[in-house]
N, C-alpha and C positions, 0 to 999 in steps of 0.2 A: 790696717783696715782691710776687710775682706774684699775680694775682687767684685762681688756683687754690690757691695756698698759703694765702692769706688765708681762703678758703672752708674749706679743710681744717682750719685752726686753729679757725674758728668752730664747725665741726661735730664737733669731737673728741667721741667717744662718752661721755666722763665728764662733759661739761658741756652736752650737747644733749638736748632732748626733742622728740619728734615729736608734734604735735597734729593730730588729725583733727576737723573741725568738721561736725557734722550729717550725717555719712555714714551715715545710717540708712535702713532700708527705706521708711519713710513719706515720705522726702524724695528720695532718689536711687534707690530700688528700683523694681521692675517695677510695683508698685501704689502709686505715689507720689501724695501729695496735690498735688504740684506737677509734673505730667507734663512741662511744657516745660523746667523746670530739670533734671529727671531725664534727659530726652533729651539735653540739651546736655552734662551731666556725663559721659554715656556716649559720645556721638558724638565729643566732643572728645578723649577718652582720659583726661580728668582723673580719673575714678573708678579706672580701671585703674592710673594712675600713683600714686594714693594707695595702692592695694594693693601696688604694687611697693615703695614707700617703707616701708610697714609691714613687709613681709617682710624687707627689707634691715635695717631697724632691729632686728628680732628677732635677726637673725644677728650684728649688730654690737654687741649689748648696749646699744642706745640705748633709753631708756624711751619707750614709746608711751602717749599719753593720748587717749582718745576722748571728745569732748564731744557729748552728746546733748541735744536739746531735746524736752521732753515736757510733758504737762499731765495733771492729774487729770481723770477723767470729769466731776466736778462743777465743774471750772474754778477751784477754790479756789487763791488765790495767784497766778493768772495775770494778766498785764497786760491792760487794756482801754483804755489811754490813747493808742492809735494805730490808724490805719486798718488797718495790717498785722495786728495782733492780732485785730481784729474780723472781718476777712476770713478769717483762719485758722480761727476758731471755727466758721465756716459751711461749711468744706470737707468733702467726703464722706469723706475719709480723715483721721482724727484721730490725733495723736501721743500716744495715751493710755499712761500708765504701765503697764508689764507686757504691752503688746500687741506683735504682730509689727512694727508700724510703728516701734517704737523700738529694734529690734535693729540691730546694725551690718550694713550691706548687703554682700552678696557683690559682688566677689570678695575683699573685705578679710577677712583672718583675724585673729581676736582671740586673743591668747596669754594664758596664765594670769597672766603678770607684767604685763600691760597694766592701766592704770587707766581706769575708765569713770566720768565725772562727768556727772550728770544734773541739768538745771536746769528749774525750773517757771516761770520768769519771765524777762523781759528779752530783750535782743537779743544780748548778749555771752556767749561761752563762758567768759569770765574774770571779769568784774566781778560780784561778789556770789555767786560759785559755789564759793569755796574753792580754786580752781585755783592762785592765787598762792601760797598756803601750801604746797600740794603741790609746786609747782615749786621753791620755796626749800628745802624739805626734801630734794629730789632734787639739790640743788646745781646747778640749771639756770642756765646763763648764756645759752644760745642756744635760742630756741624756733622750731621749724620748723612753719609754719602751712600746713595743707592743707584741702581740702574745699569746702564751699559755705556761703553764696553770696557771690560777689564783690560782690553788691549791698549786703549788710547785715552778715552775721555775720563774714565774713572781715576787712573793714576794722575792725570793732569789736574783733576779737581782736588785730589788729596794733597798733592805736592803744593799746589797754589794756596790751599787753605792753611796748611802748616806754615808755609813761608809768610803768610799774612798774620800769623799769630793765633789762629784758631786751633782748638783741640779737635781732632777728627775721630769719629767712630765709624767703622765700616762693618755693617752686618754682612758677613761673608756669603751668606746664602741669599742675599738680595742684590747681588751683582752677577753679571754674566759676561763671558767673552768666548772667543773661538780660537782653537778648538776647546771643547768643554774642559779638558784637563789642564788648560792653561790657567784658568781662574784660580784654582787652589794653589798653583805654583807661584803666581804673582802675589797672591795674598801672603803666602808664607815667606817668600824671599824678598819682597819689596814693601808691600803696604804695611805689614806687621812691624816694620822697622820704624815707621813714623806715625802710625795710627793705632787706636785700640780696636782690635778685631773682636767682634761679638757675633751672636746669632740673632735672627729675627726674634725668636722667643725671648732671648735675653733682654732685648730692647722693649718688647711688649710687656715683659714683667716689670720693667721700671716705670712704665706709663699706665699701669693698671689702676692705681689709685692716686691720680694726680692732684696737686693743689692748683686750682684754677687761678690764673693770673690774667687780668685784662690788659691788653696792649693798647696804650693810648695812641 
């Protein structure tokens, strides 16, 4: 079977879910807590490609799930057991529940049928968040992982999904990390070992003429 046919089979709308990871204003927006990451996500085209994939998923009746990282203003339930968490707690922009920082960033459009899962702890958008149960209820077989960062949350999502038995597709031009040259390295040397690496255009090509399937 040709690679394009294999990818089309993996991305059949009735078995695929598109996951966006931490594509929120306080992470990749104009007033980001992590301006270097936000700049790379925009300059590389990754954020624009996530938006393109979300729009195509809506047209193709592919379920979209947005994973958002946030914390309560009092910090209850948040991790403090790693340098990353302690540093994040001191940043001038906080990902507080209900704030602008935890809204999905433009140009990504959130549709009524999208699911938004918010976590108060940990590094993974899947482990301990209820996402696995949602994916199984949606009859998901293939998870398309996009967003940030290639340093931490994206590898966590890919490994967790693979460990749970899902096939993972990573559009390499729809994820970003810092420094910019780290992303292609982690794709080549890590993610490609466990996931199918594609491009945004590859995925869009598979969703151009979808067979629409209603989800009960």
